[in-house]
Wavefront OBJ file of the C-alpha trace (Angstrom):
o trace
v 103.476 94.267 128.167
v 106.606 94.434 125.905
v 106.592 94.714 122.588
v 110.131 96.122 122.156
v 112.040 94.297 119.142
v 108.758 92.572 118.005
v 107.749 92.190 114.301
v 104.130 92.881 113.232
v 103.660 90.762 110.772
v 100.256 88.907 110.954
v 96.796 89.199 112.985
v 97.690 85.566 114.125
v 100.448 86.736 116.011
v 98.234 88.896 118.585
v 96.474 87.546 121.481
v 93.357 89.651 122.437
v 95.206 91.242 125.380
v 97.867 92.259 122.532
v 95.287 93.848 120.779
v 93.522 95.996 123.632
v 96.947 97.130 124.724
v 97.711 98.443 121.146
v 94.249 100.327 121.215
v 95.131 101.784 124.674
v 98.250 102.732 123.316
v 96.896 104.279 120.230
v 94.450 106.408 122.500
v 97.367 107.722 124.355
v 99.286 108.624 121.110
v 96.509 111.123 120.000
v 98.281 113.642 122.323
v 101.334 115.098 120.785
v 104.565 113.415 121.803
v 107.028 115.568 119.606
v 110.454 113.810 121.239
v 109.608 110.410 121.751
v 111.371 108.674 118.754
v 113.999 111.674 118.453
v 117.198 109.931 116.931
v 115.165 106.708 115.452
v 114.829 106.058 111.550
v 111.937 104.427 109.659
v 112.741 102.703 106.698
v 109.813 102.575 104.279
v 110.084 99.726 101.745
v 107.317 99.996 99.428
v 107.236 97.581 96.505
v 103.656 98.262 95.633
v 101.442 101.590 95.618
v 100.102 102.993 98.791
v 99.021 106.440 100.080
v 97.413 105.842 103.503
v 99.942 103.403 104.805
v 102.648 105.115 103.838
v 102.016 108.420 104.367
v 100.641 107.802 107.923
v 103.478 105.755 109.005
v 105.626 108.710 107.675
v 103.389 111.043 109.449
v 103.536 109.052 112.511
v 107.492 108.987 112.849
v 107.869 112.440 111.996
v 105.208 113.673 114.846
v 107.264 111.417 117.142
v 110.288 113.159 116.469
v 111.886 110.720 114.228
v 113.211 110.669 110.364
v 112.323 108.551 107.466
v 114.014 107.021 104.616
v 112.699 104.425 101.878
v 111.277 104.303 98.656
v 107.714 103.927 97.244
v 108.689 102.551 93.993
v 110.552 99.364 93.095
v 111.505 100.599 89.797
v 114.253 103.075 91.455
v 115.568 100.493 93.932
v 118.307 97.555 93.137
v 115.854 95.160 92.645
v 115.456 96.070 89.241
v 119.201 95.425 88.865
v 118.592 91.780 90.248
v 119.053 92.452 94.018
v 117.017 89.868 96.093
v 114.644 91.496 98.810
v 116.536 89.580 101.381
v 119.672 91.530 100.402
v 117.609 94.766 100.319
v 116.360 94.137 103.836
v 120.023 93.284 105.251
v 120.950 96.646 103.872
v 118.119 98.813 104.992
v 118.286 97.217 108.302
v 121.800 99.091 108.567
v 120.209 102.481 107.820
v 117.325 102.411 110.407
v 115.972 101.202 113.590
v 112.574 99.747 112.553
v 111.267 98.658 108.707
v 107.647 98.905 107.189
v 107.497 96.945 103.954
v 104.591 96.496 101.548
v 104.904 94.034 98.477
v 102.440 92.080 96.194
v 103.792 88.880 97.223
v 102.419 87.127 99.925
v 104.639 86.064 102.696
v 107.233 88.792 101.713
v 106.878 90.412 105.214
v 107.534 87.267 107.183
v 110.794 86.893 104.879
v 111.567 90.422 105.655
v 111.581 89.644 109.451
v 113.671 86.639 108.873
v 115.959 88.576 107.432
v 116.299 91.603 109.540
v 117.541 91.981 113.359
v 115.504 94.924 113.752
v 111.819 95.296 113.995
v 109.649 94.526 110.770
v 106.114 95.723 110.299
v 103.994 94.403 107.429
v 102.332 97.297 105.657
v 100.451 94.689 103.445
v 101.793 91.395 101.646
v 99.355 90.432 98.730
v 95.824 89.504 99.048
v 97.305 87.887 102.269
v 97.396 90.090 105.421
v 97.222 93.823 106.359
v 97.758 93.824 110.217
v 98.111 97.635 110.803
v 95.125 98.317 108.898
v 93.230 95.585 110.859
v 94.437 97.499 114.235
v 93.183 100.807 112.988
v 90.018 99.401 112.043
v 89.487 97.946 115.443
v 90.502 101.376 117.093
v 87.783 102.915 114.562
v 85.259 100.593 115.759
v 85.955 101.163 119.129
v 85.858 104.834 118.953
v 82.906 105.338 116.671
v 80.515 102.396 118.615
v 82.116 102.640 122.175
v 82.460 98.870 122.092
v 83.390 95.568 119.918
v 81.588 93.299 121.535
v 78.056 92.155 120.052
v 78.196 94.178 117.106
v 76.751 92.786 113.708
v 79.349 93.745 110.928
v 78.815 93.320 107.291
v 81.592 93.375 104.867
v 81.025 94.402 101.120
v 82.983 94.219 98.076
v 86.070 92.006 97.188
v 86.082 89.437 99.948
v 88.179 86.929 98.090
v 91.125 89.161 97.456
v 90.448 91.568 100.078
v 93.291 91.468 102.780
v 92.038 93.993 104.980
v 88.865 91.923 105.425
v 91.020 88.579 106.058
v 92.752 90.340 108.877
v 90.030 92.230 110.558
v 87.532 89.301 110.690
v 90.206 86.810 112.175
v 90.801 89.620 114.846
v 87.365 90.104 115.449
v 87.115 86.448 116.682
v 88.162 87.686 120.073
v 84.748 89.372 120.428
v 81.392 87.959 120.377
v 80.345 89.645 116.792
v 78.083 88.419 114.066
v 79.428 88.482 110.475
v 77.931 89.412 107.016
v 79.504 88.516 104.137
v 78.176 90.480 101.028
v 79.696 89.717 97.738
v 79.195 88.053 94.489
v 79.716 84.332 94.712
v 82.885 84.575 92.776
v 84.339 87.453 95.079
v 83.081 85.902 98.496
v 85.011 85.495 101.648
v 87.228 82.475 101.141
v 85.541 79.284 102.541
v 88.926 78.476 104.612
v 88.076 81.688 106.398
v 84.494 81.061 107.093
v 85.308 77.456 108.443
v 87.752 79.005 110.792
v 85.395 81.797 112.067
v 82.483 79.234 112.570
v 85.013 76.676 114.495
v 85.850 79.664 117.032
v 82.063 80.072 117.305
v 81.435 83.246 115.082
v 77.820 83.195 113.519
v 78.439 83.872 109.783
v 76.297 84.549 106.907
v 76.623 85.077 103.201
v 74.707 87.228 100.464
v 74.964 88.981 97.520
v 72.381 91.370 98.374
v 73.263 94.223 100.560
v 69.643 95.023 101.254
v 68.773 91.582 102.547
v 71.009 92.514 105.498
v 71.575 96.222 105.794
v 68.816 96.964 108.492
v 70.621 94.409 110.956
v 74.314 95.975 110.654
v 75.960 98.276 113.306
v 78.958 98.212 110.989
v 79.083 97.981 106.991
v 82.736 97.673 105.874
v 83.025 98.529 102.245
v 85.894 97.468 100.023
v 86.563 98.275 96.249
v 86.713 95.657 93.726
v 90.720 95.315 93.365
v 91.746 95.308 89.807
v 95.314 94.572 90.635
v 94.407 91.381 92.207
v 92.506 89.631 89.249
v 94.599 87.253 87.063
v 92.129 88.008 84.191
v 91.018 91.586 83.158
v 87.742 90.235 81.836
v 86.838 88.906 85.270
v 87.498 92.351 86.698
v 85.305 93.940 84.139
v 82.411 91.880 85.236
v 82.518 92.549 88.679
v 83.995 96.107 89.141
v 80.594 97.759 89.369
v 79.043 95.253 91.469
v 78.086 97.678 94.097
v 77.360 101.098 94.331
v 76.220 102.848 97.356
v 74.197 105.834 97.400
v 71.984 108.134 99.682
v 69.108 105.646 98.708
v 71.069 103.106 101.241
v 69.821 105.392 104.189
v 66.204 104.101 103.563
v 67.494 100.549 104.783
v 69.776 100.837 107.435
v 69.733 101.203 111.509
v 69.970 105.071 112.453
v 73.232 104.408 114.061
v 75.180 102.643 111.334
v 78.773 103.445 110.658
v 79.996 103.087 107.167
v 83.643 102.253 106.842
v 86.217 101.769 103.985
v 90.122 101.231 103.774
v 90.236 103.520 100.862
v 90.911 104.070 98.187
v 87.548 103.959 96.816
v 86.712 103.713 93.136
v 83.100 104.278 92.892
v 81.427 101.975 95.291
v 80.587 104.610 97.908
v 78.888 107.801 96.311
v 80.137 111.206 98.014
v 76.935 112.211 98.627
v 77.264 109.741 101.363
v 80.325 111.524 102.758
v 78.576 114.230 104.857
v 76.274 111.917 106.718
v 76.578 111.019 110.166
v 77.059 107.247 109.048
v 80.329 107.796 106.938
v 83.398 107.248 109.220
v 85.974 106.348 106.555
v 87.754 109.287 106.455
v 88.025 109.473 110.108
v 89.136 105.979 109.734
v 92.104 106.929 107.715
v 93.036 109.699 109.973
v 93.118 107.041 113.076
v 95.915 105.408 111.182
v 98.382 107.955 112.206
v 97.537 107.538 116.124
v 97.561 103.467 115.855
v 100.929 103.734 113.780
v 102.341 106.270 116.226
v 101.712 103.340 118.903
v 103.284 100.519 116.894
v 106.405 102.518 116.051
v 106.779 103.341 119.917
v 105.795 99.802 121.045
v 108.369 98.096 119.027
v 111.164 100.355 119.545
v 110.487 100.058 123.551
v 109.407 103.845 123.761
v 105.581 103.959 124.282
v 105.954 105.824 127.742
l 1 2 3 4 5 6 7 8 9 10 11 12 13 14 15 16 17 18 19 20 21 22 23 24 25 26 27 28 29 30 31 32 33 34 35 36 37 38 39 40 41 42 43 44 45 46 47 48 49 50 51 52 53 54 55 56 57 58 59 60 61 62 63 64 65 66 67 68 69 70 71 72 73 74 75 76 77 78 79 80 81 82 83 84 85 86 87 88 89 90 91 92 93 94 95 96 97 98 99 100 101 102 103 104 105 106 107 108 109 110 111 112 113 114 115 116 117 118 119 120 121 122 123 124 125 126 127 128 129 130 131 132 133 134 135 136 137 138 139 140 141 142 143 144 145 146 147 148 149 150 151 152 153 154 155 156 157 158 159 160 161 162 163 164 165 166 167 168 169 170 171 172 173 174 175 176 177 178 179 180 181 182 183 184 185 186 187 188 189 190 191 192 193 194 195 196 197 198 199 200 201 202 203 204 205 206 207 208 209 210 211 212 213 214 215 216 217 218 219 220 221 222 223 224 225 226 227 228 229 230 231 232 233 234 235 236 237 238 239 240 241 242 243 244 245 246 247 248 249 250 251 252 253 254 255 256 257 258 259 260 261 262 263 264 265 266 267 268 269 270 271 272 273 274 275 276 277 278 279 280 281 282 283 284 285 286 287 288 289 290 291 292 293 294 295 296 297 298 299 300 301 302 303 304
C-alpha cells in the first residue's frame, strides 16, 4: 500500500484497509529506527495551543533521525503582519519535506494541502477533524482490548465540539461496534453524525447519565468540556463540571473496562483513577509517538 506523498486530512479519506495498514506500521514503529528519516525535515505549524500532538510529532521525527522546524504560537509569525495562511504554507513547503498544521479554523488543513506540493498532516482543525488522534485512539483500543470488532464504546463529555470524538466515531463504523453518547443535551453528539452512524448500521444510544450505561461498556472515552470552543462564557460555566469521575465509578463498571482520554483533562477524571488497571490515557498519549512515526514514514515513502 502506497501512502507516499499523501495528505492526512480527514477520517473520511481512509478505507478500512488503510486504517489497518497504518496500525500495522505503527506496531512496527515501536522498534527503534534511528536513521529511517535521516535528512528529512518536518515543519510544525501550530496556530493553536498543543502539547501532546506537537511534542509527539517532534519526538517521532527526532527518533527517526529527522529534524524539526516550526512555531507553536501564531503571534511570532508573519500572520500577525497580515500574511495569509496560504502564503505561510507556500513558504514552509520550501523549507521542509512534510508539514503538520493545527489551527482553530475548520477546513484550514484542507486549504494547506491544496497550497502545498509536499504532504500535509492535519493536527486538528477547529471542532472539525483530528485524524492522527483518531488513529492513535484506534491503536490504543486494539492494543488494550486485542480487538476492535464487537466492542461497546461510550463517549462522555463535550461531544458537540469534540473533534476527537467525531473522527473516532466515524472511523469505528468500519467495525461492528455499539456506541453510547453520554452528555448533557446541549453538548450531545451532533445529530448529523448520529444519522450517519445509524445509516452505516451502527447501534447508537444517547444519555446524560454515565451510570445508566457504564456496566455495559468495554471502553469509556472521556473528553473535557472545551472552554475555547464555547461562543458564550456563561454557557461554559454552566457545563464545565458536568462530569467528575472518581473511584466510585469502579462499583459500576465491567472488570475489564478501559478508560481513555485524549487529554488534557481539567477535572473530569480524578487522579485517584490513574493507578487503576482501567486507566490507559497516559499509555494512549505515549502511543502517539509510534503512530506518528508511522504516518511520517508512510507519507515520505520510508516505512520500510
